[in-house]
C-alpha positions in Angstrom: 128.9 114.1 96.4 125.4 116.1 96.8 122.6 114.4 95.1 120.5 115.8 92.8 116.7 115.4 92.5 114.0 117.0 89.8 111.3 116.9 90.6 108.6 117.3 87.2 105.0 118.2 88.3 101.7 117.3 85.7 98.1 117.0 86.1 96.5 113.8 84.3 92.8 112.7 84.8 91.1 109.7 84.8 88.1 108.8 87.0 89.2 111.5 89.2 92.3 113.8 88.7 95.6 113.0 88.9 98.8 114.9 90.3 102.1 113.0 88.7 105.9 113.7 89.8 108.4 113.1 87.1 111.3 112.3 89.9 114.8 112.3 88.3 117.8 111.5 90.4 118.2 110.4 93.9 116.0 109.1 96.2 118.4 109.8 99.7 118.7 111.5 103.5 120.0 114.7 100.9 116.7 115.0 99.0 114.0 113.7 100.9 112.8 116.9 102.5 112.6 118.3 98.5 110.5 115.7 97.7 107.8 115.9 101.2 107.7 119.5 100.7 106.7 118.9 96.9 103.8 116.8 98.0 103.1 118.9 100.6 103.0 121.5 98.8 100.2 120.6 96.2 98.6 118.2 99.2 97.8 122.1 100.1 96.9 122.9 97.2 93.8 120.4 97.1 95.8 117.0 95.3 94.5 113.9 96.6 96.3 111.5 94.6 99.4 111.1 93.3 100.8 109.3 91.5 105.1 109.4 91.4 107.4 108.4 88.5 110.5 106.8 89.4 111.4 105.9 85.8 114.4 108.5 86.2 115.4 107.7 89.9 118.7 106.2 89.8 118.6 105.4 93.6 116.5 105.2 96.1 117.6 104.8 100.0 116.2 104.3 103.1 115.1 108.3 103.0 113.1 107.7 100.5 110.6 105.1 101.6 110.6 107.1 105.1 109.5 110.3 102.6 106.4 107.4 100.2 104.9 106.8 103.8 105.0 110.6 104.9 103.3 111.5 102.0 101.1 108.2 102.0 100.2 109.8 105.3 99.8 113.2 104.5 97.2 111.4 101.7 95.2 110.1 104.7 96.1 106.8 103.5 96.6 106.4 107.2 93.7 107.2 108.5 92.3 103.9 106.9 93.0 100.7 109.3 91.4 98.4 106.9 93.1 99.2 103.6 95.8 97.1 103.1 97.1 99.3 99.6 97.6 103.0 99.2 94.8 104.7 97.7 96.1 108.0 97.2 99.9 106.8 96.2 100.7 104.7 93.5 104.1 104.6 92.1 105.1 104.0 88.2 108.0 102.4 86.0 110.7 102.2 88.6 113.8 101.1 87.2 115.3 97.3 87.8 117.4 98.1 91.0 115.0 100.3 92.5 112.1 97.5 92.0 114.2 95.1 93.5 114.4 97.5 96.5 110.7 98.0 96.7 109.9 94.4 96.0 112.7 93.2 99.2 111.5 96.3 101.9 108.1 95.2 101.1 106.6 98.3 100.0 104.6 96.7 96.9 102.3 94.7 99.1 101.8 98.7 100.5 101.4 100.9 96.9 100.1 99.7 93.5 102.3 99.7 91.0 102.2 100.4 87.4 104.6 100.4 83.8 101.8 102.3 82.1 100.9 106.1 82.9 97.4 105.8 81.5 96.5 102.3 83.6 98.3 104.2 86.4 95.8 107.4 86.1 93.3 105.4 86.0 93.6 103.1 88.9 92.9 105.9 91.5 
């Protein structure tokens, strides 16, 4: 069975422009490159802040976490040795199942997680 991931891209304006990826489907080894490629595309076009809306993500495997780490690096978060949390990549509305994995792996100590899009957008 081949997994699919749909990525709808929109722009929001808070304190600074924010690109929002509304993700639908699975983030796994079959779709990781789709997510990373789309992120590279918008970063190349000038995106500095990215919000991943995970409300419609039904499954996230280890490849999804590798993709998020790679995206954070492309957004410049790895350049700051003193930053604990990403200042350019944040998460919105992960499902209970995905949220459990995020917390089990400790990604919640690296990425801010929001349940309200306005608060998320204005946090950048």
